[in-house]
Backbone of each chain as nested JSON, in Angstrom:
{
  "chains": [
    {"id": "A", "residues": [
      {"number": 1, "name": "MET", "atoms": {"N": [65.383, -28.325, -49.069], "CA": [65.43, -29.679, -49.632], "C": [64.985, -29.623, -51.097]}},
      {"number": 2, "name": "GLY", "atoms": {"N": [65.819, -30.155, -51.974], "CA": [65.472, -30.134, -53.395], "C": [65.297, -31.542, -53.913]}},
      {"number": 3, "name": "ARG", "atoms": {"N": [64.637, -31.631, -55.051], "CA": [64.476, -32.962, -55.649], "C": [64.766, -32.914, -57.139]}},
      {"number": 4, "name": "VAL", "atoms": {"N": [65.442, -33.972, -57.599], "CA": [65.805, -34.07, -59.02], "C": [65.093, -35.304, -59.574]}},
      {"number": 5, "name": "VAL", "atoms": {"N": [64.564, -35.18, -60.793], "CA": [63.985, -36.354, -61.447], "C": [64.953, -36.813, -62.534]}},
      {"number": 6, "name": "VAL", "atoms": {"N": [65.22, -38.108, -62.538], "CA": [66.109, -38.708, -63.543], "C": [65.29, -39.807, -64.224]}},
      {"number": 7, "name": "GLU", "atoms": {"N": [65.244, -39.754, -65.55], "CA": [64.401, -40.725, -66.246], "C": [65.205, -41.5, -67.291]}},
      {"number": 8, "name": "VAL", "atoms": {"N": [64.916, -42.763, -67.348], "CA": [65.7, -43.701, -68.164], "C": [64.738, -44.474, -69.058]}},
      {"number": 9, "name": "MET", "atoms": {"N": [65.085, -44.605, -70.336], "CA": [64.25, -45.394, -71.266], "C": [65.132, -46.402, -71.999]}},
      {"number": 10, "name": "PRO", "atoms": {"N": [64.541, -47.526, -72.42], "CA": [65.311, -48.451, -73.253], "C": [65.722, -47.742, -74.553]}},
      {"number": 11, "name": "LYS", "atoms": {"N": [66.895, -48.035, -75.07], "CA": [67.296, -47.478, -76.369], "C": [66.261, -47.909, -77.414]}},
      {"number": 12, "name": "PRO", "atoms": {"N": [65.973, -47.034, -78.399], "CA": [64.902, -47.331, -79.359], "C": [65.057, -48.686, -80.046]}},
      {"number": 13, "name": "GLU", "atoms": {"N": [66.287, -49.065, -80.312], "CA": [66.472, -50.317, -81.075], "C": [66.383, -51.561, -80.195]}},
      {"number": 14, "name": "ILE", "atoms": {"N": [66.233, -51.359, -78.884], "CA": [66.212, -52.495, -77.966], "C": [64.788, -53.048, -77.835]}},
      {"number": 15, "name": "LEU", "atoms": {"N": [64.649, -54.366, -77.89], "CA": [63.345, -55.014, -77.701], "C": [62.83, -54.674, -76.298]}},
      {"number": 16, "name": "ASP", "atoms": {"N": [61.55, -54.36, -76.196], "CA": [60.983, -53.942, -74.904], "C": [59.811, -54.871, -74.567]}},
      {"number": 17, "name": "PRO", "atoms": {"N": [60.111, -56.073, -74.03], "CA": [59.054, -57.063, -73.785], "C": [57.95, -56.537, -72.863]}},
      {"number": 18, "name": "GLN", "atoms": {"N": [58.345, -55.716, -71.864], "CA": [57.307, -55.19, -70.952], "C": [56.341, -54.297, -71.728]}},
      {"number": 19, "name": "GLY", "atoms": {"N": [56.913, -53.447, -72.558], "CA": [56.066, -52.557, -73.347], "C": [55.158, -53.355, -74.279]}},
      {"number": 20, "name": "LYS", "atoms": {"N": [55.728, -54.423, -74.867], "CA": [54.927, -55.266, -75.782], "C": [53.755, -55.907, -75.016]}},
      {"number": 21, "name": "ALA", "atoms": {"N": [54.039, -56.37, -73.806], "CA": [52.979, -57.014, -73.007], "C": [51.863, -56.022, -72.714]}},
      {"number": 22, "name": "VAL", "atoms": {"N": [52.248, -54.787, -72.386], "CA": [51.235, -53.778, -72.047], "C": [50.399, -53.428, -73.278]}},
      {"number": 23, "name": "VAL", "atoms": {"N": [51.079, -53.207, -74.421], "CA": [50.312, -52.777, -75.6], "C": [49.396, -53.903, -76.073]}},
      {"number": 24, "name": "GLY", "atoms": {"N": [49.776, -55.151, -75.728], "CA": [48.901, -56.268, -76.078], "C": [47.668, -56.315, -75.194]}},
      {"number": 25, "name": "ALA", "atoms": {"N": [47.818, -55.896, -73.942], "CA": [46.703, -55.972, -72.979], "C": [45.731, -54.807, -73.137]}},
      {"number": 26, "name": "LEU", "atoms": {"N": [46.219, -53.66, -73.557], "CA": [45.367, -52.461, -73.56], "C": [44.063, -52.625, -74.354]}},
      {"number": 27, "name": "PRO", "atoms": {"N": [44.106, -53.16, -75.604], "CA": [42.829, -53.267, -76.337], "C": [41.812, -54.151, -75.614]}},
      {"number": 28, "name": "ARG", "atoms": {"N": [42.291, -55.206, -74.983], "CA": [41.345, -56.106, -74.276], "C": [40.655, -55.367, -73.128]}},
      {"number": 29, "name": "LEU", "atoms": {"N": [41.269, -54.283, -72.664], "CA": [40.684, -53.532, -71.541], "C": [39.993, -52.257, -72.033]}},
      {"number": 30, "name": "GLY", "atoms": {"N": [39.825, -52.196, -73.369], "CA": [39.043, -51.086, -73.908], "C": [39.867, -49.898, -74.373]}},
      {"number": 31, "name": "PHE", "atoms": {"N": [41.193, -50.012, -74.307], "CA": [42.046, -48.89, -74.746], "C": [42.59, -49.227, -76.132]}},
      {"number": 32, "name": "THR", "atoms": {"N": [41.944, -48.665, -77.151], "CA": [42.311, -49.044, -78.525], "C": [43.13, -47.956, -79.216]}},
      {"number": 33, "name": "GLN", "atoms": {"N": [43.375, -46.839, -78.511], "CA": [44.047, -45.692, -79.161], "C": [45.552, -45.888, -79.338]}},
      {"number": 34, "name": "PHE", "atoms": {"N": [46.15, -46.76, -78.549], "CA": [47.611, -46.761, -78.447], "C": [48.257, -47.832, -79.323]}},
      {"number": 35, "name": "THR", "atoms": {"N": [49.192, -47.407, -80.19], "CA": [49.805, -48.344, -81.143], "C": [51.097, -48.938, -80.601]}},
      {"number": 36, "name": "SER", "atoms": {"N": [51.727, -48.295, -79.65], "CA": [52.91, -48.914, -79.024], "C": [53.107, -48.33, -77.63]}},
      {"number": 37, "name": "VAL", "atoms": {"N": [53.762, -49.096, -76.779], "CA": [54.069, -48.658, -75.409], "C": [55.518, -49.021, -75.124]}},
      {"number": 38, "name": "ARG", "atoms": {"N": [56.273, -48.063, -74.578], "CA": [57.629, -48.374, -74.128], "C": [57.678, -48.076, -72.632]}},
      {"number": 39, "name": "GLN", "atoms": {"N": [58.375, -48.956, -71.882], "CA": [58.399, -48.765, -70.429], "C": [59.823, -48.497, -69.962]}},
      {"number": 40, "name": "GLY", "atoms": {"N": [59.991, -47.445, -69.146], "CA": [61.305, -47.129, -68.583], "C": [61.186, -46.885, -67.093]}},
      {"number": 41, "name": "LYS", "atoms": {"N": [62.169, -46.151, -66.556], "CA": [62.204, -45.937, -65.107], "C": [62.25, -44.449, -64.793]}},
      {"number": 42, "name": "ARG", "atoms": {"N": [61.621, -44.106, -63.65], "CA": [61.653, -42.728, -63.177], "C": [62.23, -42.745, -61.768]}},
      {"number": 43, "name": "PHE", "atoms": {"N": [63.239, -41.923, -61.52], "CA": [63.834, -41.825, -60.188], "C": [63.632, -40.408, -59.664]}},
      {"number": 44, "name": "GLU", "atoms": {"N": [63.317, -40.305, -58.364], "CA": [63.29, -39.004, -57.701], "C": [64.398, -39.022, -56.651]}},
      {"number": 45, "name": "LEU", "atoms": {"N": [65.388, -38.136, -56.816], "CA": [66.544, -38.076, -55.915], "C": [66.415, -36.821, -55.057]}},
      {"number": 46, "name": "GLU", "atoms": {"N": [66.551, -37.011, -53.745], "CA": [66.417, -35.879, -52.831], "C": [67.794, -35.384, -52.423]}},
      {"number": 47, "name": "VAL", "atoms": {"N": [67.93, -34.05, -52.32], "CA": [69.192, -33.457, -51.836], "C": [68.844, -32.492, -50.709]}},
      {"number": 48, "name": "GLU", "atoms": {"N": [69.829, -32.286, -49.826], "CA": [69.526, -31.434, -48.674], "C": [69.342, -29.982, -49.064]}},
      {"number": 49, "name": "GLY", "atoms": {"N": [70.24, -29.429, -49.861], "CA": [70.151, -28.012, -50.211], "C": [69.303, -27.809, -51.447]}},
      {"number": 50, "name": "ASP", "atoms": {"N": [69.657, -26.737, -52.196], "CA": [68.952, -26.438, -53.453], "C": [69.479, -27.325, -54.571]}},
      {"number": 51, "name": "VAL", "atoms": {"N": [68.724, -27.353, -55.658], "CA": [69.168, -28.104, -56.843], "C": [70.039, -27.153, -57.673]}},
      {"number": 52, "name": "THR", "atoms": {"N": [71.338, -27.267, -57.484], "CA": [72.294, -26.406, -58.194], "C": [72.729, -27.11, -59.478]}},
      {"number": 53, "name": "PRO", "atoms": {"N": [73.406, -26.384, -60.388], "CA": [73.936, -27.05, -61.587], "C": [74.838, -28.232, -61.234]}},
      {"number": 54, "name": "GLU", "atoms": {"N": [75.576, -28.107, -60.135], "CA": [76.462, -29.216, -59.727], "C": [75.624, -30.437, -59.329]}},
      {"number": 55, "name": "VAL", "atoms": {"N": [74.516, -30.185, -58.645], "CA": [73.632, -31.301, -58.237], "C": [73.06, -31.964, -59.488]}},
      {"number": 56, "name": "LEU", "atoms": {"N": [72.644, -31.159, -60.465], "CA": [72.091, -31.728, -61.706], "C": [73.145, -32.548, -62.444]}},
      {"number": 57, "name": "ALA", "atoms": {"N": [74.388, -32.032, -62.441], "CA": [75.471, -32.783, -63.125], "C": [75.72, -34.107, -62.413]}},
      {"number": 58, "name": "ALA", "atoms": {"N": [75.694, -34.082, -61.083], "CA": [75.914, -35.322, -60.314], "C": [74.755, -36.291, -60.555]}},
      {"number": 59, "name": "ALA", "atoms": {"N": [73.538, -35.753, -60.661], "CA": [72.369, -36.617, -60.892], "C": [72.471, -37.264, -62.27]}},
      {"number": 60, "name": "ARG", "atoms": {"N": [72.944, -36.477, -63.267], "CA": [73.096, -37.065, -64.62], "C": [74.15, -38.17, -64.589]}},
      {"number": 61, "name": "GLU", "atoms": {"N": [75.261, -37.902, -63.879], "CA": [76.321, -38.911, -63.824], "C": [75.828, -40.164, -63.096]}},
      {"number": 62, "name": "ALA", "atoms": {"N": [75.084, -39.961, -61.998], "CA": [74.513, -41.117, -61.277], "C": [73.546, -41.864, -62.202]}},
      {"number": 63, "name": "GLY", "atoms": {"N": [72.79, -41.099, -62.98], "CA": [71.856, -41.724, -63.926], "C": [72.579, -42.601, -64.921]}},
      {"number": 64, "name": "GLU", "atoms": {"N": [73.68, -42.088, -65.44], "CA": [74.421, -42.835, -66.47], "C": [75.214, -43.991, -65.883]}},
      {"number": 65, "name": "LYS", "atoms": {"N": [75.717, -43.842, -64.64], "CA": [76.6, -44.876, -64.09], "C": [75.911, -45.873, -63.152]}},
      {"number": 66, "name": "VAL", "atoms": {"N": [74.825, -45.42, -62.499], "CA": [74.231, -46.291, -61.474], "C": [72.777, -46.635, -61.821]}},
      {"number": 67, "name": "LEU", "atoms": {"N": [72.028, -45.645, -62.293], "CA": [70.576, -45.839, -62.425], "C": [70.179, -46.434, -63.771]}},
      {"number": 68, "name": "SER", "atoms": {"N": [71.143, -46.555, -64.682], "CA": [70.79, -47.138, -65.987], "C": [71.913, -48.069, -66.445]}},
      {"number": 69, "name": "ASN", "atoms": {"N": [71.569, -48.886, -67.421], "CA": [72.574, -49.744, -68.058], "C": [72.861, -49.114, -69.424]}},
      {"number": 70, "name": "PRO", "atoms": {"N": [74.008, -48.429, -69.55], "CA": [74.264, -47.662, -70.773], "C": [74.279, -48.5, -72.049]}},
      {"number": 71, "name": "VAL", "atoms": {"N": [74.381, -49.818, -71.908], "CA": [74.387, -50.649, -73.12], "C": [72.987, -50.682, -73.735]}},
      {"number": 72, "name": "ILE", "atoms": {"N": [71.964, -50.7, -72.899], "CA": [70.601, -50.875, -73.429], "C": [69.664, -49.721, -73.084]}},
      {"number": 73, "name": "GLU", "atoms": {"N": [70.137, -48.762, -72.279], "CA": [69.25, -47.678, -71.843], "C": [69.883, -46.309, -72.064]}},
      {"number": 74, "name": "ASP", "atoms": {"N": [69.025, -45.297, -72.245], "CA": [69.452, -43.905, -72.337], "C": [68.861, -43.125, -71.159]}},
      {"number": 75, "name": "VAL", "atoms": {"N": [69.629, -42.173, -70.637], "CA": [69.061, -41.222, -69.667], "C": [68.393, -40.125, -70.494]}},
      {"number": 76, "name": "VAL", "atoms": {"N": [67.073, -40.012, -70.403], "CA": [66.359, -39.099, -71.309], "C": [65.961, -37.781, -70.649]}},
      {"number": 77, "name": "LEU", "atoms": {"N": [66.051, -37.741, -69.328], "CA": [65.65, -36.507, -68.637], "C": [66.342, -36.409, -67.283]}},
      {"number": 78, "name": "VAL", "atoms": {"N": [66.924, -35.239, -67.03], "CA": [67.48, -34.93, -65.699], "C": [67.062, -33.49, -65.433]}},
      {"number": 79, "name": "ALA", "atoms": {"N": [66.214, -33.28, -64.423], "CA": [65.716, -31.917, -64.18], "C": [65.289, -31.762, -62.726]}},
      {"number": 80, "name": "GLU", "atoms": {"N": [65.243, -30.507, -62.293], "CA": [64.682, -30.266, -60.964], "C": [63.211, -30.665, -60.989]}},
      {"number": 81, "name": "LEU", "atoms": {"N": [62.769, -31.325, -59.938], "CA": [61.391, -31.809, -59.895], "C": [60.439, -30.645, -59.617]}},
      {"number": 82, "name": "THR", "atoms": {"N": [59.552, -30.402, -60.561], "CA": [58.554, -29.343, -60.405], "C": [57.172, -29.983, -60.507]}},
      {"number": 83, "name": "ALA", "atoms": {"N": [56.142, -29.178, -60.243], "CA": [54.774, -29.709, -60.356], "C": [54.523, -30.18, -61.795]}},
      {"number": 84, "name": "GLU", "atoms": {"N": [55.086, -29.462, -62.788], "CA": [54.876, -29.866, -64.197], "C": [55.472, -31.238, -64.46]}},
      {"number": 85, "name": "LEU", "atoms": {"N": [56.496, -31.606, -63.706], "CA": [57.14, -32.907, -63.947], "C": [56.595, -33.973, -62.996]}},
      {"number": 86, "name": "GLY", "atoms": {"N": [55.48, -33.643, -62.356], "CA": [54.851, -34.655, -61.522], "C": [55.281, -34.62, -60.079]}},
      {"number": 87, "name": "GLY", "atoms": {"N": [55.941, -33.495, -59.675], "CA": [56.294, -33.371, -58.266], "C": [55.042, -33.014, -57.496]}},
      {"number": 88, "name": "GLU", "atoms": {"N": [54.921, -33.516, -56.235], "CA": [53.759, -33.086, -55.443], "C": [53.859, -31.576, -55.303]}},
      {"number": 89, "name": "SER", "atoms": {"N": [52.721, -30.932, -55.427], "CA": [52.786, -29.454, -55.372], "C": [52.947, -29.029, -53.913]}},
      {"number": 90, "name": "ALA", "atoms": {"N": [53.88, -29.602, -53.208], "CA": [54.124, -29.289, -51.762], "C": [54.913, -27.984, -51.7]}}
    ]},
    {"id": "B", "residues": [
      {"number": 1, "name": "MET", "atoms": {"N": [51.636, -38.735, -85.854], "CA": [51.842, -39.656, -84.756], "C": [52.195, -38.87, -83.495]}},
      {"number": 2, "name": "GLY", "atoms": {"N": [51.423, -39.129, -82.414], "CA": [51.698, -38.414, -81.169], "C": [52.157, -39.376, -80.093]}},
      {"number": 3, "name": "ARG", "atoms": {"N": [52.779, -38.79, -79.069], "CA": [53.205, -39.639, -77.952], "C": [52.831, -39.009, -76.627]}},
      {"number": 4, "name": "VAL", "atoms": {"N": [52.393, -39.872, -75.713], "CA": [51.993, -39.428, -74.377], "C": [52.929, -40.088, -73.367]}},
      {"number": 5, "name": "VAL", "atoms": {"N": [53.376, -39.309, -72.372], "CA": [54.162, -39.905, -71.299], "C": [53.255, -40.052, -70.072]}},
      {"number": 6, "name": "VAL", "atoms": {"N": [53.306, -41.233, -69.483], "CA": [52.534, -41.521, -68.267], "C": [53.539, -41.982, -67.208]}},
      {"number": 7, "name": "GLU", "atoms": {"N": [53.511, -41.337, -66.057], "CA": [54.514, -41.675, -65.05], "C": [53.85, -42.065, -63.736]}},
      {"number": 8, "name": "VAL", "atoms": {"N": [54.422, -43.082, -63.132], "CA": [53.844, -43.709, -61.946], "C": [54.908, -43.761, -60.848]}},
      {"number": 9, "name": "MET", "atoms": {"N": [54.53, -43.38, -59.638], "CA": [55.471, -43.457, -58.499], "C": [54.81, -44.207, -57.348]}},
      {"number": 10, "name": "PRO", "atoms": {"N": [55.617, -44.861, -56.498], "CA": [55.036, -45.469, -55.293], "C": [54.413, -44.382, -54.423]}},
      {"number": 11, "name": "LYS", "atoms": {"N": [53.304, -44.685, -53.77], "CA": [52.723, -43.714, -52.841], "C": [53.765, -43.37, -51.766]}},
      {"number": 12, "name": "PRO", "atoms": {"N": [53.784, -42.109, -51.294], "CA": [54.836, -41.694, -50.356], "C": [54.963, -42.613, -49.136]}},
      {"number": 13, "name": "GLU", "atoms": {"N": [53.834, -43.117, -48.647], "CA": [53.913, -43.9, -47.407], "C": [54.353, -45.353, -47.65]}},
      {"number": 14, "name": "ILE", "atoms": {"N": [54.507, -45.722, -48.922], "CA": [54.829, -47.107, -49.244], "C": [56.351, -47.323, -49.193]}},
      {"number": 15, "name": "LEU", "atoms": {"N": [56.784, -48.412, -48.59], "CA": [58.206, -48.753, -48.546], "C": [58.706, -48.955, -49.973]}},
      {"number": 16, "name": "ASP", "atoms": {"N": [59.901, -48.424, -50.269], "CA": [60.424, -48.508, -51.638], "C": [61.795, -49.195, -51.583]}},
      {"number": 17, "name": "PRO", "atoms": {"N": [61.793, -50.541, -51.512], "CA": [63.07, -51.257, -51.35], "C": [64.073, -50.964, -52.463]}},
      {"number": 18, "name": "GLN", "atoms": {"N": [63.559, -50.794, -53.701], "CA": [64.497, -50.506, -54.8], "C": [65.192, -49.164, -54.563]}},
      {"number": 19, "name": "GLY", "atoms": {"N": [64.385, -48.177, -54.167], "CA": [64.967, -46.86, -53.895], "C": [65.977, -46.926, -52.761]}},
      {"number": 20, "name": "LYS", "atoms": {"N": [65.645, -47.722, -51.739], "CA": [66.569, -47.856, -50.584], "C": [67.881, -48.476, -51.058]}},
      {"number": 21, "name": "ALA", "atoms": {"N": [67.789, -49.496, -51.908], "CA": [69.007, -50.164, -52.394], "C": [69.868, -49.17, -53.165]}},
      {"number": 22, "name": "VAL", "atoms": {"N": [69.24, -48.34, -53.971], "CA": [70.016, -47.381, -54.784], "C": [70.682, -46.344, -53.886]}},
      {"number": 23, "name": "VAL", "atoms": {"N": [69.907, -45.794, -52.937], "CA": [70.482, -44.729, -52.102], "C": [71.599, -45.279, -51.228]}},
      {"number": 24, "name": "GLY", "atoms": {"N": [71.542, -46.593, -50.957], "CA": [72.62, -47.22, -50.205], "C": [73.889, -47.351, -51.041]}},
      {"number": 25, "name": "ALA", "atoms": {"N": [73.71, -47.573, -52.348], "CA": [74.87, -47.806, -53.231], "C": [75.543, -46.506, -53.65]}},
      {"number": 26, "name": "LEU", "atoms": {"N": [74.776, -45.445, -53.766], "CA": [75.321, -44.204, -54.34], "C": [76.579, -43.692, -53.626]}},
      {"number": 27, "name": "PRO", "atoms": {"N": [76.592, -43.604, -52.277], "CA": [77.807, -43.075, -51.633], "C": [79.055, -43.928, -51.947]}},
      {"number": 28, "name": "ARG", "atoms": {"N": [78.856, -45.226, -52.031], "CA": [80.026, -46.11, -52.32], "C": [80.595, -45.804, -53.7]}},
      {"number": 29, "name": "LEU", "atoms": {"N": [79.775, -45.223, -54.557], "CA": [80.224, -44.932, -55.92], "C": [80.564, -43.453, -56.091]}},
      {"number": 30, "name": "GLY", "atoms": {"N": [80.641, -42.758, -54.94], "CA": [81.116, -41.377, -54.983], "C": [80.017, -40.333, -55.05]}},
      {"number": 31, "name": "PHE", "atoms": {"N": [78.775, -40.759, -54.988], "CA": [77.664, -39.801, -55.041], "C": [77.128, -39.602, -53.624]}},
      {"number": 32, "name": "THR", "atoms": {"N": [77.572, -38.517, -52.989], "CA": [77.206, -38.333, -51.573], "C": [76.12, -37.274, -51.4]}},
      {"number": 33, "name": "GLN", "atoms": {"N": [75.654, -36.686, -52.501], "CA": [74.707, -35.556, -52.394], "C": [73.281, -35.99, -52.075]}},
      {"number": 34, "name": "PHE", "atoms": {"N": [72.96, -37.253, -52.361], "CA": [71.535, -37.618, -52.37], "C": [71.101, -38.302, -51.074]}},
      {"number": 35, "name": "THR", "atoms": {"N": [70.046, -37.787, -50.445], "CA": [69.615, -38.308, -49.135], "C": [68.522, -39.367, -49.286]}},
      {"number": 36, "name": "SER", "atoms": {"N": [67.83, -39.358, -50.409], "CA": [66.86, -40.452, -50.622], "C": [66.613, -40.608, -52.116]}},
      {"number": 37, "name": "VAL", "atoms": {"N": [66.196, -41.808, -52.505], "CA": [65.88, -42.104, -53.902], "C": [64.565, -42.877, -53.92]}},
      {"number": 38, "name": "ARG", "atoms": {"N": [63.65, -42.461, -54.795], "CA": [62.437, -43.244, -54.987], "C": [62.401, -43.65, -56.452]}},
      {"number": 39, "name": "GLN", "atoms": {"N": [61.959, -44.905, -56.709], "CA": [61.962, -45.398, -58.08], "C": [60.547, -45.705, -58.535]}},
      {"number": 40, "name": "GLY", "atoms": {"N": [60.197, -45.189, -59.727], "CA": [58.882, -45.469, -60.298], "C": [59.029, -45.875, -61.751]}},
      {"number": 41, "name": "LYS", "atoms": {"N": [57.936, -45.712, -62.506], "CA": [57.923, -46.19, -63.89], "C": [57.555, -45.04, -64.828]}},
      {"number": 42, "name": "ARG", "atoms": {"N": [58.137, -45.103, -66.019], "CA": [57.821, -44.124, -67.068], "C": [57.352, -44.898, -68.289]}},
      {"number": 43, "name": "PHE", "atoms": {"N": [56.176, -44.524, -68.822], "CA": [55.651, -45.172, -70.026], "C": [55.534, -44.131, -71.132]}},
      {"number": 44, "name": "GLU", "atoms": {"N": [55.894, -44.548, -72.357], "CA": [55.64, -43.708, -73.525], "C": [54.625, -44.45, -74.396]}},
      {"number": 45, "name": "LEU", "atoms": {"N": [53.454, -43.83, -74.569], "CA": [52.372, -44.445, -75.339], "C": [52.26, -43.719, -76.668]}},
      {"number": 46, "name": "GLU", "atoms": {"N": [52.234, -44.495, -77.763], "CA": [52.153, -43.873, -79.094], "C": [50.72, -43.94, -79.596]}},
      {"number": 47, "name": "VAL", "atoms": {"N": [50.273, -42.857, -80.272], "CA": [48.946, -42.852, -80.907], "C": [49.125, -42.428, -82.357]}},
      {"number": 48, "name": "GLU", "atoms": {"N": [48.18, -42.867, -83.203], "CA": [48.343, -42.556, -84.624], "C": [48.164, -41.078, -84.915]}},
      {"number": 49, "name": "GLY", "atoms": {"N": [47.115, -40.487, -84.407], "CA": [46.847, -39.074, -84.718], "C": [47.549, -38.152, -83.745]}},
      {"number": 50, "name": "ASP", "atoms": {"N": [46.924, -36.973, -83.523], "CA": [47.462, -35.999, -82.57], "C": [47.087, -36.402, -81.141]}},
      {"number": 51, "name": "VAL", "atoms": {"N": [47.785, -35.747, -80.194], "CA": [47.448, -35.977, -78.78], "C": [46.33, -34.996, -78.413]}},
      {"number": 52, "name": "THR", "atoms": {"N": [45.117, -35.484, -78.466], "CA": [43.946, -34.655, -78.147], "C": [43.615, -34.803, -76.655]}},
      {"number": 53, "name": "PRO", "atoms": {"N": [42.731, -33.923, -76.14], "CA": [42.315, -34.083, -74.745], "C": [41.726, -35.478, -74.479]}},
      {"number": 54, "name": "GLU", "atoms": {"N": [41.047, -36.034, -75.489], "CA": [40.467, -37.375, -75.307], "C": [41.582, -38.419, -75.163]}},
      {"number": 55, "name": "VAL", "atoms": {"N": [42.649, -38.249, -75.951], "CA": [43.78, -39.188, -75.869], "C": [44.423, -39.081, -74.487]}},
      {"number": 56, "name": "LEU", "atoms": {"N": [44.59, -37.854, -73.997], "CA": [45.196, -37.668, -72.663], "C": [44.318, -38.292, -71.579]}},
      {"number": 57, "name": "ALA", "atoms": {"N": [42.997, -38.141, -71.742], "CA": [42.081, -38.734, -70.741], "C": [42.182, -40.262, -70.779]}},
      {"number": 58, "name": "ALA", "atoms": {"N": [42.274, -40.816, -71.988], "CA": [42.39, -42.283, -72.11], "C": [43.737, -42.742, -71.535]}},
      {"number": 59, "name": "ALA", "atoms": {"N": [44.785, -41.96, -71.747], "CA": [46.104, -42.328, -71.214], "C": [46.083, -42.304, -69.688]}},
      {"number": 60, "name": "ARG", "atoms": {"N": [45.405, -41.287, -69.118], "CA": [45.309, -41.233, -67.652], "C": [44.54, -42.45, -67.135]}},
      {"number": 61, "name": "GLU", "atoms": {"N": [43.448, -42.79, -67.808], "CA": [42.648, -43.934, -67.352], "C": [43.457, -45.234, -67.478]}},
      {"number": 62, "name": "ALA", "atoms": {"N": [44.182, -45.365, -68.595], "CA": [45.041, -46.551, -68.755], "C": [46.105, -46.566, -67.656]}},
      {"number": 63, "name": "GLY", "atoms": {"N": [46.631, -45.391, -67.335], "CA": [47.634, -45.292, -66.265], "C": [47.082, -45.79, -64.945]}},
      {"number": 64, "name": "GLU", "atoms": {"N": [45.855, -45.373, -64.645], "CA": [45.254, -45.726, -63.354], "C": [44.779, -47.179, -63.316]}},
      {"number": 65, "name": "LYS", "atoms": {"N": [44.347, -47.713, -64.478], "CA": [43.74, -49.05, -64.456], "C": [44.682, -50.173, -64.88]}},
      {"number": 66, "name": "VAL", "atoms": {"N": [45.683, -49.829, -65.739], "CA": [46.519, -50.896, -66.308], "C": [47.996, -50.711, -65.924]}},
      {"number": 67, "name": "LEU", "atoms": {"N": [48.468, -49.46, -65.995], "CA": [49.916, -49.231, -65.863], "C": [50.357, -49.061, -64.406]}},
      {"number": 68, "name": "SER", "atoms": {"N": [49.413, -48.989, -63.502], "CA": [49.812, -48.83, -62.092], "C": [48.912, -49.676, -61.203]}},
      {"number": 69, "name": "ASN", "atoms": {"N": [49.372, -49.884, -59.981], "CA": [48.554, -50.57, -58.975], "C": [48.07, -49.482, -58.022]}},
      {"number": 70, "name": "PRO", "atoms": {"N": [46.791, -49.115, -58.146], "CA": [46.293, -47.962, -57.38], "C": [46.41, -48.119, -55.862]}},
      {"number": 71, "name": "VAL", "atoms": {"N": [46.619, -49.348, -55.398], "CA": [46.751, -49.531, -53.95], "C": [48.086, -48.972, -53.473]}},
      {"number": 72, "name": "ILE", "atoms": {"N": [49.133, -49.124, -54.267], "CA": [50.466, -48.72, -53.8], "C": [51.127, -47.666, -54.67]}},
      {"number": 73, "name": "GLU", "atoms": {"N": [50.472, -47.297, -55.778], "CA": [51.107, -46.343, -56.687], "C": [50.16, -45.212, -57.059]}},
      {"number": 74, "name": "ASP", "atoms": {"N": [50.766, -44.055, -57.407], "CA": [50.02, -42.903, -57.909], "C": [50.482, -42.604, -59.332]}},
      {"number": 75, "name": "VAL", "atoms": {"N": [49.54, -42.216, -60.188], "CA": [49.916, -41.689, -61.509], "C": [50.264, -40.217, -61.29]}},
      {"number": 76, "name": "VAL", "atoms": {"N": [51.533, -39.852, -61.483], "CA": [51.948, -38.488, -61.112], "C": [52.057, -37.558, -62.311]}},
      {"number": 77, "name": "LEU", "atoms": {"N": [52.049, -38.124, -63.525], "CA": [52.19, -37.26, -64.707], "C": [51.561, -37.93, -65.922]}},
      {"number": 78, "name": "VAL", "atoms": {"N": [50.739, -37.162, -66.638], "CA": [50.197, -37.605, -67.937], "C": [50.285, -36.382, -68.841]}},
      {"number": 79, "name": "ALA", "atoms": {"N": [51.118, -36.451, -69.878], "CA": [51.292, -35.26, -70.721], "C": [51.759, -35.664, -72.107]}},
      {"number": 80, "name": "GLU", "atoms": {"N": [51.527, -34.757, -73.072], "CA": [52.097, -35.016, -74.389], "C": [53.608, -35.014, -74.269]}},
      {"number": 81, "name": "LEU", "atoms": {"N": [54.255, -35.926, -74.949], "CA": [55.706, -36.048, -74.849], "C": [56.369, -34.941, -75.664]}},
      {"number": 82, "name": "THR", "atoms": {"N": [57.122, -34.105, -74.979], "CA": [57.857, -33.026, -75.64], "C": [59.336, -33.214, -75.337]}},
      {"number": 83, "name": "ALA", "atoms": {"N": [60.159, -32.398, -75.983], "CA": [61.598, -32.494, -75.723], "C": [61.881, -32.213, -74.25]}},
      {"number": 84, "name": "GLU", "atoms": {"N": [61.104, -31.269, -73.648], "CA": [61.332, -30.944, -72.226], "C": [61.061, -32.156, -71.341]}},
      {"number": 85, "name": "LEU", "atoms": {"N": [60.188, -33.049, -71.793], "CA": [59.856, -34.223, -70.963], "C": [60.691, -35.434, -71.364]}},
      {"number": 86, "name": "GLY", "atoms": {"N": [61.723, -35.179, -72.159], "CA": [62.629, -36.274, -72.494], "C": [62.282, -36.994, -73.771]}},
      {"number": 87, "name": "GLY", "atoms": {"N": [61.385, -36.36, -74.582], "CA": [61.093, -36.967, -75.879], "C": [62.266, -36.696, -76.806]}},
      {"number": 88, "name": "GLU", "atoms": {"N": [62.578, -37.661, -77.708], "CA": [63.645, -37.391, -78.674], "C": [63.19, -36.199, -79.51]}},
      {"number": 89, "name": "SER", "atoms": {"N": [64.096, -35.296, -79.738], "CA": [63.67, -34.096, -80.498], "C": [63.603, -34.483, -81.973]}},
      {"number": 90, "name": "ALA", "atoms": {"N": [62.74, -35.43, -82.258], "CA": [62.579, -35.908, -83.646], "C": [61.843, -34.862, -84.459]}}
    ]}
  ]
}
């Protein structure tokens, strides 16, 4: 069983109200280091076999066609899920 | 200027209706490889200086206290944003 991580972020020029709300709240909670916050989505897709190049290509296509809105979002990462990428070290 | 990526996923035992909706739609759109999908959040936090260990610790704390709901979510990744993690290769 393999897992692929697909990550989507708003395009840089797109207004990000969620990110604005978070960066506004952080100083009130004692976090003064951060000058901006952008919020996107992280998907973990499971496949039965190994994560082959074909699986990665299908995950990228799913990312572009189903998991994101290409008008306002970019797919910024498609990779096999490893411990470095936040996979449980199972 | 440095950037930190903080990523949050639903705890494994938590029902993920968004993920269920996506995995239901994928086969209809020709993507039959994926047996499950889980959806979480990706944040990019900007800091003025470099990403120091203190900045990473503050980002993790912000992740746990502000960017996620610890009852139903886990912070699965806190790292300096690099091209490998989907940072624009600026």
